C-alpha positions in Angstrom: -41.7 39.8 56.3 -38.4 37.3 56.4 -35.4 38.3 59.0 -32.6 40.3 58.3 -29.3 38.8 58.5 -28.1 41.3 61.2 -30.5 42.2 63.8 -28.4 43.6 66.5 -28.6 47.2 66.6 -24.9 47.4 67.9 -23.6 45.6 64.8 -26.2 48.0 62.5 -24.7 50.9 63.9 -21.0 49.9 63.5 -21.7 48.7 60.3 -23.2 52.0 59.3 -20.5 53.9 60.8 -18.1 51.8 58.9 -19.6 52.4 55.6 -19.6 56.1 56.5 -15.8 56.0 57.4 -15.0 54.3 53.8 -16.8 56.7 51.6 -14.7 59.6 53.2 -11.4 57.4 53.1 -11.9 57.2 49.3 -13.0 60.7 49.2 -9.7 61.8 50.6 -8.1 59.3 48.2 -8.1 62.0 45.0 -7.3 60.5 41.8 -10.4 58.9 40.0 -12.4 59.3 43.2 -12.5 63.2 43.3 -14.0 62.6 39.3 -16.8 59.9 41.0 -17.6 61.8 43.6 -18.4 64.9 41.5 -21.1 62.6 39.8 -21.7 61.1 43.1 -22.2 63.5 45.8 -20.8 62.4 49.1 -24.1 62.9 51.0 -26.1 61.0 48.4 -23.8 57.7 49.1 -24.1 57.9 52.6 -28.2 57.5 52.5 -28.1 55.5 49.6 -25.9 52.5 50.8 -27.6 51.7 53.7 -31.0 52.0 51.9 -29.6 49.2 49.6 -28.6 47.3 52.4 -32.2 47.1 53.7 -33.7 46.6 50.6 -31.2 43.4 49.9 -32.1 42.1 53.7 -28.4 42.2 55.2 -30.3 44.9 57.9 -33.8 45.9 58.4 -35.5 48.8 59.9 -38.2 46.7 61.1 -36.1 45.4 63.8 -33.9 48.3 64.5 -34.7 50.8 67.5 -31.7 53.0 66.3 -34.1 55.4 63.8 -35.6 56.6 67.5 -32.0 56.7 68.9 -31.1 58.8 65.8 -33.9 60.9 66.1 -34.4 61.7 69.9 -30.4 61.8 70.6 -28.7 63.0 67.5 -30.6 65.1 65.4 -31.2 67.8 68.5 -27.6 67.5 69.2 -26.9 68.2 65.5 -29.4 71.1 65.2 -27.5 73.0 68.9 -24.3 72.4 67.0 -25.4 73.9 63.7 -27.2 77.0 64.9 -24.8 77.6 67.8 -22.6 80.1 65.4 -25.7 81.2 62.9 -26.2 84.8 61.8 -29.8 84.9 62.6 -30.3 88.6 60.8 -28.5 87.1 57.9 -31.3 83.9 57.9 -34.1 86.6 58.1 -32.7 88.4 55.4 -32.8 85.6 52.7 -36.3 87.1 52.2 -39.3 85.6 51.6 -38.7 83.5 48.6 -38.2 80.8 51.4 -41.9 81.2 52.8 -43.4 81.5 48.8 -41.5 77.7 48.1 -42.6 76.3 51.6 -46.5 77.3 51.1 -46.6 76.5 47.7 -44.6 72.8 48.8 -47.6 72.7 51.0 -50.2 73.7 48.1 -48.7 70.5 46.2 -49.4 68.5 48.9 -53.0 69.5 49.0 -53.5 69.8 45.3 -51.0 66.6 44.4 -53.9 64.1 46.8 -56.7 64.5 44.8 -55.2 64.5 41.6 -53.1 61.8 41.6 -56.9 59.8 43.0 -58.4 60.9 39.4 -55.7 59.8 37.8 -55.4 56.6 38.6 -59.4 56.4 38.7 -59.5 56.6 35.1 -57.7 53.1 34.6 -58.2 51.1 38.0 -61.2 52.9 39.9 -61.0 50.0 42.4 -57.4 50.7 43.6 -58.8 54.0 45.0 -61.8 53.2 45.9 -63.6 51.0 48.7 -66.6 52.0 51.5 -66.3 53.0 55.0 -63.7 52.6 56.9 -61.6 51.0 54.1 -62.1 54.1 51.7 -58.4 54.4 50.6 -58.7 58.5 50.5 -59.4 58.0 54.4 -55.9 56.5 54.1 -54.5 58.7 52.2 -55.6 61.4 54.5 -52.7 59.9 56.7 -50.4 60.1 54.3 -51.4 64.2 53.6 -50.7 64.9 57.3 -47.2 63.2 57.0 -46.3 65.2 54.0 -47.4 68.6 55.2 -46.6 68.2 59.0 -45.4 64.8 60.5 -46.0 61.7 62.3 -48.3 63.7 65.0 -50.2 65.1 62.2 -50.5 61.9 60.3 -51.9 59.8 63.5 -53.8 63.0 63.9 -55.8 62.3 60.2 -55.8 58.5 61.6 -58.1 59.0 64.3 -60.2 61.8 62.8 -60.7 59.9 59.1 -60.8 56.1 61.0 -59.0 54.3 58.3 -59.5 50.9 58.9 -55.7 50.7 60.9 -55.4 46.8 59.4 -54.7 48.5 56.4 -52.1 51.3 57.2 -48.8 49.7 57.2 -49.4 50.0 53.3 -50.0 53.9 53.9 -46.7 53.9 55.9 -44.8 52.3 53.1 -45.8 54.7 50.6 -44.7 57.4 53.0 -41.6 56.3 53.7 -40.2 54.7 50.3 -42.0 57.8 47.7 -40.4 60.2 50.2 -37.1 58.9 50.4 -36.8 58.3 46.6 -37.6 62.0 46.6 -34.8 62.6 49.0 -32.1 61.1 47.2 -32.7 63.3 44.2 -32.4 66.3 46.7 -29.6 65.1 48.3 -28.3 64.8 45.0 -29.1 68.3 43.8 -27.7 69.5 46.8 -24.3 68.2 46.1 -24.4 70.0 43.0 -26.7 72.9 42.9 -25.2 75.1 40.5 -26.9 73.7 37.1 -30.4 73.7 38.4 -29.6 77.4 40.0 -28.5 78.0 36.5 -32.1 77.0 34.8 -34.2 78.2 37.3 -32.3 81.7 36.5 -32.2 82.2 40.2 -30.3 84.8 42.5 -28.3 83.0 44.9 -26.6 86.2 46.3 -28.3 86.1 49.8 -27.6 82.3 50.2 -24.4 82.9 49.2 -23.4 85.8 51.3 -24.5 83.9 54.4 -22.3 81.1 53.0 -19.3 83.6 53.0 -19.9 85.0 56.2 -19.9 81.5 57.9 -16.8 80.4 56.4 -15.4 84.0 57.0 -16.6 83.7 60.7 -15.0 79.6 60.9 -12.0 80.5 59.6 -11.3 83.6 62.0 -12.2 81.8 65.2 -10.4 78.5 64.3 -7.7 77.2 66.3 -6.3 74.2 67.4 -9.0 72.1 69.3 -7.9 70.9 72.5 -9.8 68.2 74.9 -11.2 71.2 77.3 -13.0 72.2 73.7 -14.4 68.9 73.2 -15.5 68.3 76.3 -17.4 71.6 76.2 -19.1 71.0 72.9 -20.3 67.3 73.6 -21.5 69.4 77.2 -23.4 71.8 75.2 -25.0 69.4 72.6 -25.9 66.6 74.9 -27.1 69.1 77.6 -29.1 70.7 75.5 -30.8 67.6 74.6 -31.4 66.7 78.0 -33.5 69.9 78.5 -34.8 69.2 75.3 -36.4 66.0 76.5 -37.2 67.6 79.5 -39.0 71.0 78.1 -40.8 68.6 75.8 -41.9 65.7 78.5 -43.2 68.8 80.6 -45.0 70.4 77.7 -47.1 67.1 76.9 -48.1 66.6 80.7 -49.4 70.5 80.6 -51.0 70.5 77.1 -52.1 66.7 77.4 -54.6 68.0 79.8 -56.6 69.6 77.7 -59.2 67.3 75.4 -59.4 69.9 72.7 -55.2 70.0 72.0 -55.3 66.1 72.4 -54.4 65.7 68.0 -52.8 68.8 68.1 -49.0 69.5 67.6 -48.8 71.0 70.8 -48.8 66.7 72.9 -46.2 66.1 70.4 -43.1 65.7 72.2 -40.6 65.7 69.4 -42.3 68.9 68.0 -41.0 70.6 71.9 -37.6 68.4 71.5 -37.2 70.4 68.5 -38.0 73.7 68.8 -36.3 73.8 72.5 -33.4 72.3 70.9 -33.0 75.2 68.1 -33.7 77.8 70.8 -31.1 76.4 72.6 -28.6 77.1 69.5 -29.9 80.0 68.9 -29.9 81.7 72.0 -26.1 80.1 72.5 -25.3 82.1 69.5 -25.1 85.4 71.2 -23.3 84.5 74.0 -19.6 83.4 73.9 -20.4 79.6 73.4 -20.8 80.8 69.9 -16.9 81.1 70.2 -16.8 76.7 70.2 -17.3 77.5 66.7 -13.6 77.8 66.3 -12.9 74.6 68.1 -15.2 72.3 65.7 -18.2 72.7 66.4 -20.3 72.4 63.5 -17.6 69.9 62.1 -18.9 67.6 65.4 -22.9 68.8 64.2 -22.0 67.4 60.9 -20.8 64.1 62.0 -24.2 63.6 63.9 -26.2 64.7 60.5 -24.5 62.0 58.4 -25.3 59.4 61.5 -28.6 60.7 60.7 -28.7 60.0 56.9 -27.7 56.8 57.9 -30.0 55.8 59.9 -32.5 57.7 57.5 -31.4 55.4 54.7 -32.0 52.3 56.7 -35.8 53.0 56.4 -36.4 52.4 52.9 -36.8 49.4 51.2 -37.3 50.0 47.4 -38.5 46.1 47.1 -41.8 47.3 48.9 -43.2 48.9 45.8 -44.1 45.3 44.2 -46.5 44.8 47.1 -49.4 47.1 46.1 -47.5 49.0 42.6 -50.8 50.9 42.1 -51.3 52.2 45.5 -47.3 53.4 45.3 -48.2 54.9 41.6 -50.7 57.1 43.5 -47.6 58.0 46.0 -45.7 58.9 43.0 -48.1 60.4 40.8 -48.8 62.8 44.0 -45.2 63.7 44.8 -44.7 64.4 41.1 -47.3 67.1 41.5 -45.7 68.5 44.0 -42.6 68.8 42.7 -43.4 70.2 39.5 -45.6 72.8 41.1 -42.5 73.8 43.3 -39.8 73.8 39.9 -42.3 75.9 38.0 -43.1 78.7 40.8 -39.5 78.6 41.5 -38.9 79.4 38.0 -41.3 82.5 38.0 -40.2 84.1 40.8 -36.0 82.7 40.2 -36.1 81.4 43.5 -32.8 79.1 44.2 -32.8 75.6 43.9 -32.1 75.7 47.8 -35.5 76.7 48.4 -37.2 74.6 46.4 -35.5 71.5 48.4 -35.8 72.9 52.2 -39.6 74.1 51.5 -40.3 70.5 50.1 -38.6 68.6 52.6 -40.2 71.1 55.6 -43.5 69.8 54.6 -42.6 66.2 53.7 -39.7 65.4 55.8 -40.6 67.9 58.8 -37.9 68.2 61.3 -36.0 65.0 60.9 -34.7 65.6 57.3 -35.8 69.4 56.4 -32.5 70.6 58.4 -30.4 67.4 56.8 -31.1 68.9 53.3 -30.4 72.5 54.1 -27.1 71.3 56.2 -26.1 69.1 52.5 -26.1 73.3 50.7 -23.8 74.3 53.9 -23.9 73.7 57.8 -25.2 77.6 58.6 -28.1 77.0 56.6 -30.1 74.1 58.9 -31.8 76.7 60.8 -34.2 77.6 58.1 -35.0 73.9 57.5 -35.9 73.8 61.2 -37.8 76.9 60.9 -39.8 75.9 58.2 -40.6 72.2 59.5 -41.7 73.8 62.7 -44.4 75.8 60.2 -45.0 73.0 58.7 -46.1 71.1 61.9 -48.5 74.2 62.7 -50.2 73.6 59.3 -50.4 70.1 58.6 -53.9 69.4 60.0 -55.4 72.0 58.9 -53.5 71.1 54.7 -54.2 67.5 55.7 -57.9 67.8 56.4 -58.4 70.3 53.3 -56.3 67.5 50.9 -58.7 64.9 52.2 -61.9 66.5 51.5 -61.1 67.0 48.0 -60.3 63.2 48.1 -63.5 62.1 48.8 -65.0 64.3 46.3 -63.0 62.8 43.5 -63.2 59.6 44.8 -65.1 57.0 42.9 
């Protein structure tokens, strides 16, 4: 792989933040920019520009350590700040449609894999064939693990089905590129969900009520922020990050002693980091720390969200599709079935597009991107993404095994 023009992470981070600043500056100018950002949502642009920088060789996620930093520090920090003022009762009041769409997304991944292999086998059986540890369905089992659960489930499938490690890189590429193309569509839809909700004939009253409640609370408690306010927000955010890592480290040490749990989500430190950060945020929402929302807690949380989006964008290289086009086609057909099933069920039960987007990313993206997509609709909705993503982690291994066995059955 060619060396990118910029390899220094400090320079890459500076460039990404400068891009974010430019996007928000042009958005504030009004005039023709207002019309531009009506059609191209800010969040989508924050995602696409870094991905283009990666695709054209200016930067590369392969030579950067920014993603682990963003995932392990920015993500838990923003989860705490986004959940600090949440109305948990209102979240529960969103009703059963969120769960219905989540499980629909899971079924879409389980069935989408074998259907995609079946379609490709009609005109190119050698693409989805292979023997022993080189059998392509074994490789796609890791994709199922990632798209239902997350990285830990993906690794578990690699161990369970013993796919050839030398060919595993192609599966990782398909995972990242196909999932991120779908994320681009979701971010675009999140920027203007009303036309999609109208087509779905969705009842968005519960979501709108939650948004209104949060906006009213923010307006009511808003004040001129002081330095002590910002220091307290920073202390809460990164104090929680520290506690989350401490809990994660301890939990892995405890559960890692048991051989039967070696391939479970309980030995994933990232899982415990996400769960702990969310729990801390929800717990603080019942205390006077909730008043930090008025000083701008969720706004600072949103800064972390946009940094996360930019760093995630650097992980997509659209040109990788040219390396193994038919294997990527399997991934695209797989994802297309997942999306089609989601939209069919959403229209059937009149579920809002928010539940489609978050249900999908809670599976396909996990806790790293589900809250980002949820927060794109409104910062107060981020916890919905987290809670569903945690459920995805729990189901990831079981769902992936079901999908893998179905793919084994249809492989030519």
